[in-house]
C-alpha positions in Angstrom: -30.2 -9.4 3.9 -28.3 -5.9 4.4 -25.0 -4.9 2.2 -22.0 -5.9 4.1 -20.5 -4.1 5.8 -23.8 -2.1 5.9 -22.1 0.1 3.4 -25.4 1.8 2.2 -26.7 2.2 5.8 -23.7 3.5 7.2 -23.3 6.0 4.2 -27.1 7.3 3.9 -26.6 7.9 8.0 -23.4 9.8 7.5 -25.1 11.9 4.6 -28.2 13.0 6.6 -26.3 13.8 9.7 -23.6 16.1 7.9 -26.7 17.3 5.5 -28.8 18.4 8.8 -25.8 20.4 9.8 -24.4 22.1 6.6 -27.2 21.6 4.1 -24.4 21.0 1.7 -23.8 16.9 2.4 -20.6 15.1 3.0 -18.9 17.1 0.0 -19.2 20.3 -1.5 -19.2 18.9 -4.7 -20.3 18.1 -8.1 -20.2 14.6 -9.6 -17.5 14.3 -12.4 -18.2 16.3 -15.7 -20.6 18.8 -13.9 -19.8 22.6 -14.4 -18.6 23.0 -10.7 -15.6 21.5 -9.9 -15.0 19.0 -7.1 -13.6 20.1 -4.0 -13.3 18.1 -0.8 -14.9 19.3 2.6 -12.9 17.1 5.2 -15.8 15.7 7.6 -14.6 16.2 11.2 -17.0 13.7 12.7 -15.2 14.0 16.3 -16.6 17.0 16.4 -19.9 16.6 15.7 -20.5 13.5 17.5 -19.8 12.5 21.0 -17.3 9.6 20.0 -16.6 8.5 16.8 -19.0 7.6 14.3 -16.9 3.8 13.3 -14.2 2.2 14.8 -10.7 1.4 13.4 -11.9 -2.1 12.5 -11.2 -4.2 9.5 -13.6 -4.1 6.9 -15.9 -7.6 6.9 -15.3 -8.1 3.1 -12.5 -8.9 1.3 -10.3 -5.4 1.0 -10.5 -4.5 -2.7 -8.2 -1.2 -2.8 -6.7 1.4 -4.9 -3.2 2.8 -4.2 -3.5 6.6 -3.4 0.0 8.7 -3.4 0.4 11.2 -1.0 -0.4 14.1 -3.4 -3.8 12.5 -4.7 -4.8 12.0 -1.0 -3.8 15.6 -0.1 -5.8 17.6 -2.7 -9.2 17.8 -4.4 -8.2 14.8 -6.6 -9.5 12.6 -3.0 -13.2 13.6 -3.7 -12.9 12.0 -7.5 -11.4 8.8 -5.7 -14.2 8.4 -3.1 -16.8 8.9 -5.6 -15.2 6.1 -7.6 -15.0 3.8 -4.7 -18.7 4.7 -3.7 -19.9 3.7 -6.8 -17.6 0.7 -7.4 -16.7 -2.5 -5.8 -13.3 -0.5 -4.4 -13.8 -0.5 -0.3 -10.1 0.6 0.8 -7.2 3.0 0.0 -3.6 2.1 0.0 -2.3 5.8 1.1 1.5 6.8 1.3 2.5 8.1 5.0 6.1 7.8 4.3 6.9 7.5 0.0 10.1 6.6 -1.3 11.1 10.4 -1.1 11.1 10.1 2.5 8.8 12.6 2.7 5.7 12.3 5.2 1.6 12.9 4.2 1.3 14.9 7.4 3.1 17.0 10.5 4.6 14.1 12.2 5.6 14.1 16.1 8.5 11.4 15.8 11.5 13.2 16.8 13.5 11.7 14.1 11.0 12.9 11.5 11.4 16.3 12.7 14.9 16.4 13.1 15.7 15.0 9.3 12.7 17.6 7.8 10.7 14.7 7.0 7.8 17.3 7.8 8.9 20.2 6.3 7.5 18.6 3.1 4.3 17.0 3.9 1.5 16.5 1.6 -1.5 17.9 4.0 -2.2 19.1 7.0 -5.7 18.1 7.8 -5.4 14.0 7.6 -7.7 13.6 10.1 -10.6 15.7 8.5 -9.7 13.1 5.4 -9.2 10.3 7.2 -12.9 11.2 8.8 -14.4 11.2 5.5 -13.0 7.8 4.3 -14.8 6.4 7.4 -17.7 8.0 6.4 -17.8 6.3 2.9 -16.9 3.1 4.4 -13.5 3.0 2.8 -10.8 1.3 4.7 -7.5 3.2 5.4 -4.2 1.5 5.3 -1.3 3.5 6.0 1.9 2.7 3.2 5.4 3.1 4.7 8.5 2.5 2.7 11.2 1.5 4.9 14.7 1.0 3.1 14.3 3.5 0.4 14.5 6.7 2.2 17.0 9.5 0.6 16.0 12.0 3.2 16.9 9.7 5.9 20.0 8.6 4.1 21.1 12.1 3.7 20.7 13.3 7.2 21.3 10.4 9.2 24.5 9.4 7.4 25.6 6.7 10.4 22.2 4.9 9.4 22.9 4.5 5.7 24.5 2.5 2.8 28.3 4.1 2.4 30.4 3.7 -0.6 34.0 2.0 -0.1 35.4 5.1 -1.4 33.7 7.3 1.1 30.3 9.0 1.3 26.8 7.4 0.5 26.8 4.6 -1.8 23.7 5.7 -4.2 22.1 3.4 -6.5 21.5 3.7 -10.3 19.2 6.7 -10.4 21.5 8.3 -7.8 19.5 7.4 -4.6 20.8 6.9 -1.1 19.7 4.3 0.9 19.5 3.3 4.7 21.0 0.4 5.9 18.8 -2.2 6.5 21.0 -4.1 8.9 20.2 -1.0 10.8 17.6 -1.5 13.7 17.1 2.4 14.1 15.8 2.3 10.6 13.1 -0.5 11.0 12.2 1.3 14.7 11.7 4.9 13.0 9.3 2.7 10.3 7.4 1.2 13.3 7.3 4.7 15.4 5.5 6.2 12.2 3.5 3.5 12.2 1.8 3.2 15.4 1.6 7.1 15.0 -0.4 6.5 11.8 -2.6 4.1 13.5 -3.3 6.8 16.2 -4.6 8.9 13.6 -7.2 6.8 12.4 -5.7 4.3 9.7 -6.5 0.6 10.1 -3.9 -1.5 8.7 0.1 -0.8 8.2 1.8 -1.7 5.0 5.3 -1.7 4.6 7.5 -1.3 1.3 11.0 -1.9 0.4 11.3 -4.2 3.1 14.4 -5.3 1.5 18.2 -4.2 0.2 18.5 -2.7 -3.1 18.2 -4.6 -6.1 21.4 -3.7 -8.2 23.8 -5.3 -10.4 26.4 -7.3 -8.0 29.1 -4.9 -9.4 27.2 -1.8 -7.6 26.9 -3.8 -4.6 30.3 -4.7 -4.4 30.7 -0.9 -3.9 28.0 -0.7 -1.2 29.2 -1.1 2.9 26.7 -2.2 5.1 28.4 -0.5 8.7 25.4 -2.2 10.8 25.9 -5.9 9.6 27.1 -8.2 12.2 29.6 -10.7 11.7 28.2 -13.6 9.1 25.1 -11.9 8.8 23.2 -12.5 5.8 20.7 -10.0 3.9 18.0 -12.7 4.5 18.8 -12.3 8.4 19.2 -8.8 8.2 15.4 -8.3 6.6 14.9 -11.3 9.4 15.4 -9.1 12.1 13.6 -6.1 10.8 10.7 -8.0 10.3 10.6 -9.2 14.1 11.2 -5.4 15.5 8.2 -4.2 13.1 6.0 -7.1 14.6 6.9 -7.2 18.1 6.3 -3.0 18.2 3.0 -3.2 16.5 1.3 -6.3 17.3 0.1 -4.6 20.8 -1.9 -2.0 18.5 -4.4 -4.7 17.3 -4.3 -3.5 13.6 -2.7 -6.1 10.7 0.7 -5.7 9.8 1.3 -6.2 6.3 4.5 -6.5 3.7 4.5 -6.0 0.0 7.1 -8.1 -1.5 8.7 -9.1 -5.0 6.5 -11.3 -7.1 9.2 -13.5 -7.6 9.6 -14.5 -3.9 6.9 -17.1 -4.8 9.1 -19.1 -7.1 12.3 -18.0 -6.2 14.9 -20.6 -4.3 17.3 -18.1 -2.6 16.3 -14.3 -1.3 16.4 -12.6 -4.9 19.3 -10.6 -4.1 17.7 -8.4 -1.9 17.0 -10.6 1.5 13.4 -11.6 0.7 12.3 -14.7 1.4 8.1 -15.8 1.1 8.4 -18.3 4.2 9.8 -15.0 6.4 6.9 -13.1 5.3 4.0 -15.2 5.7 4.6 -16.8 8.8 4.5 -13.6 10.6 2.5 -11.1 8.7 -1.2 -10.8 8.4 -1.1 -9.8 4.9 1.3 -10.5 2.4 1.1 -8.5 -1.1 3.4 -9.9 -3.7 3.8 -7.2 -6.7 2.6 -9.5 -9.9 2.9 -6.8 -12.7 3.5 -8.5 -15.8 5.1 -5.9 -17.1 7.9 -6.8 -14.6 8.3 -10.3 -15.7 11.7 -11.2 -18.0 11.0 -12.4 -21.5 10.0 -16.0 -21.4 8.9 -16.4 -17.8 6.1 -19.0 -17.6 6.8 -19.6 -21.0 6.0 -16.3 -22.2 7.4 -14.4 -24.8 5.9 -11.1 -23.8 4.6 -11.4 -20.3 3.3 -7.7 -20.2 0.8 -9.2 -23.0 -0.4 -12.0 -21.2 -1.7 -10.3 -18.1 -4.4 -13.5 -17.2 -1.6 -16.0 -17.5 0.9 -14.4 -15.9 -0.8 -13.4 -12.6 -2.8 -16.7 -12.7 0.7 -18.5 -12.8 2.3 -16.2 -9.9 -0.4 -16.8 -7.7 -0.7 -20.5 -8.4 3.3 -20.5 -7.0 2.2 -18.4 -4.3 -0.6 -20.4 -2.7 1.6 -23.6 -3.3 4.3 -22.1 -1.3 2.0 -21.0 1.4 -0.1 -24.4 1.6 2.4 -26.1 4.2 2.2 -23.4 6.3 -0.2 -23.3 9.3 -2.1 -20.1 9.8 -0.1 -18.2 6.4 -0.6 -14.8 5.7 -3.8 -14.1 3.7 -2.1 -13.1 0.1 -3.3 -10.1 -1.5 -1.5 -8.9 -4.9 -0.6 -5.9 -6.0 -1.8 -5.7 -9.4 -0.9 -3.5 -12.7 -3.2 -0.8 -13.7 -0.7 1.2 -15.4 1.4 1.4 -18.5 5.1 0.7 -18.2 6.8 3.8 -20.7 5.9 2.3 -24.4 5.7 -1.4 -23.9 2.7 -2.9 -25.4 0.0 -3.5 -25.1 -1.2 -0.2 -23.2 -3.1 -1.4 -20.0 -6.8 -0.8 -20.7 -9.7 -2.3 -18.5 -9.7 -5.3 -20.3 -5.9 -5.9 -19.0 -6.7 -5.3 -15.6 -9.9 -7.0 -15.2 -8.0 -10.2 -17.0 -5.7 -10.1 -13.6 -8.7 -9.4 -11.4 -10.3 -12.5 -12.8 -7.2 -14.7 -12.6 -7.0 -14.3 -8.9 -10.3 -14.4 -8.3 -10.4 -17.8 -10.1 -8.0 -19.0 -7.7 -10.3 -18.0 -4.9 -7.9 -14.5 -3.8 -10.9 -12.3 -3.5 -8.8 -9.6 -2.1 -6.4 -7.4 -4.2 -4.9 -3.7 -4.5 -4.6 -1.8 -8.1 -1.5 0.0 -8.7 -1.0 3.0 -10.7 1.7 5.2 -9.5 -0.3 8.3 -10.4 -3.2 7.2 -8.9 -5.4 7.6 -11.7 -7.9 4.4 -12.5 -10.2 3.4 -15.2 -14.1 3.3 -13.8 -14.7 0.3 -16.7 -11.7 -1.8 -14.6 -14.3 -2.3 -11.7 -17.5 -3.8 -11.0 -20.4 -1.2 -10.1 -21.3 -1.5 -6.9 -25.0 -2.1 -7.9 -23.4 -5.1 -9.4 -21.3 -6.2 -6.5 -24.4 -5.6 -3.8 -26.5 -8.1 -6.2 -23.9 -10.8 -5.8 -23.7 -10.5 -2.1 -28.0 -10.5 -1.5 -27.4 -6.5 -0.7 -30.4 -4.3 -0.9 -32.5 -4.0 -3.9 
């Protein structure tokens, strides 16, 4: 049986095609540890073939992804990450199209982005070439777009922003301005960027910070949300925003997914940020609860130090998520974000063991799809199954 979804065959075909043209293969690079440095050469397949080699369609097997920040995607580091995916179970990248600075991955044609200067701090100008490279390596490209934490938009569009009771913009504990999640224009801007990303070649869109600030009550008491309708709750504001995103993006035919707090699966309210589990799983294609053990309070699930119990934290959190979704017909797929970083000086440091324990917890519950998060996009190879082991389990070519 062929390797799903014919990963080796596709990769071999692409390599042969490009080698015939350049005699240097898909990448002008050497493997890690060689004398020569890694240098990414984008594969503009659209200029080689009469039509794209691969369609923008979901992968056949469960998504197993790495978070790739914009700097990593736009630099020679991408070659290292692609090689890691080629040699392991990884088959997808979650790539920042708009991160929590408000800056964009690539020059945008969206008017608002141009007017606020989001196109002046882009991370790469050859996004199409790099996406072609991912396709040639059978890597599924997911566009991550941060919604409410956008200081660039907040500063340049103050009428769309959270205001302070004493005048000026309200800011969080680290002096970051937020846009007003009650304001429809904020969501429309995010939807416009997502649609543009799909046109460029991303196969899925993922929204993060789909919520209100998670600040203490005394800080939130100083915040004015001018776009809030009379009597409207934060939950209702998020629901309205989700509806705007779904209505604008569903016609594009790509999965629409949402990152949410891990605690939403057990909370009875909206956590003070407007997020309720059912509001997402009833409309989205995929929900991504962020079940990072380091983010759970002491005593969670009866654990004195949750960060030291990655298997038990993730298993408990995902069991709650499964039970919460069980009564819902056609509930969204659960694809957890797992911790692949060490938070500050907290012990233990996260080695491949701690990461594999989280994956084991998910997979024992039947959740075969997940994303590893490291803000620096640095991943330990030993955290991942070798590709040859994956193909052997699925009955792939020997």
